[in-house]
N, C-alpha and C positions, 0 to 999 in steps of 0.2 A: 499460169501457175498461180495457186493460191499464196497469199504472203502468210508471215509467220502468226499473226493475229488471227486472221481467217480459220487458219489450220488448228489454233490452239482452240477456238471455238467450236470448232467440228469435232476435235476430239472429245472436248467437253459435253457436247450434246450428245455423242455416242455413248458416253460414261452415264449420261443421265438417262439415256433410254435404255441402256442394259439394266440400270436399276430398278427401272420402272417395271422390267418383265416380273420382278419378284411381287409385285403388288398385282398381278392379273389374279384376278377372283378364280377362273375356271381352270382347274389344274390341268385339264387336257390341252387348253389352250397355250397356257403358261409353258407346259413341255414342249409343245409345237413350235412356240416362239424360240425357245431356247435351243433347240434342235436345229433350226431354220440358221440362227445366228452362227451355231456352231460348225454347221455344213459349209456356211459362206467364209469362214476362218479357215477351216481344212482346205477349202477349193483355194484360196489365196495363197496357203502356204505350199501347197503343191506346186501351183503356178510360179512362185518366186524360187522356190527349190529347182524348177526345171530353167527358168532363165538364168540362175547362178550355174547351172551344170552346162548349160549351152556356152556361156561366155567362158567358162573355165577351159574348154578345148580348145580355146584359142592360146593355150600355152600361158607364156610369161606376161603376155600383153592383155589375155584375160584375166590372169590373176590381179593385174595391176588395177584393171578396171573394177574387179570384186574389191579390192582395198578402198577404192576410190567411193564405192558405193557404201562401205563402212564407215567412210569419213563424212559423208553427207548426214545433216542432221535427221530430215524425214526418212530417208531411205534407210539409214542406220536404225532409227525407233522401228520401223516396220522388220528389218532383219531381226532385232532383238525379239520382237513379238511373237515371231515365227520359228524362233530357235535357229537362225540361219547366219547370224552374224560371223564375220570372218574372224573376228578377234574374240577371245573369252574376256570374261568380267574383268578379270585382274589386269590384263594387257590394256583394255579400255580405260579403267581407272587411273593406272600409271601414266598413260600417254595425256589425261586429262591434268593429272597433277602437274607433268612435266610442261605441260603448255601453259599452265597459271604462275608456276614457280618465279618468273622474273616479276611479276606483279605482287606476289607473297613477299619477296626479298625487298623489293621496293617500299613494303610496309613495315619492314623490320622481322619477318617471319622466316622461318624455314618448314618444309613439309617433308614427311616420310609415312608412305603406307606401311602400317604396323602388320596388319594381317586383312584377310577376305575369307570369310567362311560362312557358308549357308546364306549367302546374298548379303550378309552384313559386313560392311567395309568400317575398317579402324584407322584412322590417320592421327597421326602425331603432328602438333604443330607447336613449333616455339617462337615466341615473339619477344625480342628483346626488350629490355628494361624501360627505354625511352618510347615504347609505342603505348597509347592512351586506351581506354576500354573501348572507344567507338571503332578502333582501328581493328582491336581484335573481332569485334562484331561484324565488321566490314570484310575482314579477311575470312571469317567462318563462313559467312554467306557466298563469298567468293568460290570457296573451294567445295562447298554443299552444292550450289548452281552447277558447278563444272563436273562434278560426278554424275549428278543426276543427267544431266545432259548426255554425258558420253556413257552412261550405264543407268538406262531409266529402268532396268530390271533389278536393281540391288533393292534389298528389304530396307536398307538403313544405313545412315552414316553416322558415326561418333568419331567427333574430334577431340582428341586428349589432349592435355596440354594447354588447355585455355582457361586461365583464372579468370573467374569473373569480377573478382575484386579487381582493385586498381594496383599496379605493380609499383607505382610511387609513392604509396602510403594515401593517396587521395581518396577521400570517403565523400561521395555526394549526399546533397540534402536530403535527397529522396531515401536514401539508405538511413541516414541518422532519424528520419522522421518515422522508420519503420521498425527502428532497433527497440527490443524490448528492455523495459526499465524494470529492475527488481526493487521493490518497495519493503520494507519491514513489515511484518504481521502487526496489526495493534491489539 
């Protein structure tokens, strides 16, 4: 079985090749290549759907197996790709947030899913006053990574409540160097 790095490399390569389809100069050849790719996707979707139907016939144990498929990173991504994931997007996002809440709390933060509409996920994160700016950035990345891993089909993630400025009044030298200075007109 391929490791995560190898898998990511393959996914990137597929993305690159799909992008190259647009650069095929002959319209008929470009259309044929796209049609072939779509037929392969459709065949895979039908096959995955049949597998899930077959497993589901095993009743409760079958449903448990389908739930396990949904929890596996690779299988979950494929089920999302083909619109067959057993959990809806909001449930997958909620579970991802629940999974990382202990880490976020350790960093002085609290999470809440505010909304999910049209593939856009809005999350509120409150960070206690004693947390520094780098902690906020670390927590933001943790949340974004967890959401995108659980729901690669989200169109975007918005995290409100993160003040990019420092909560304790500290201003970095970098920010001081970029502050605009108003001088009187001569």
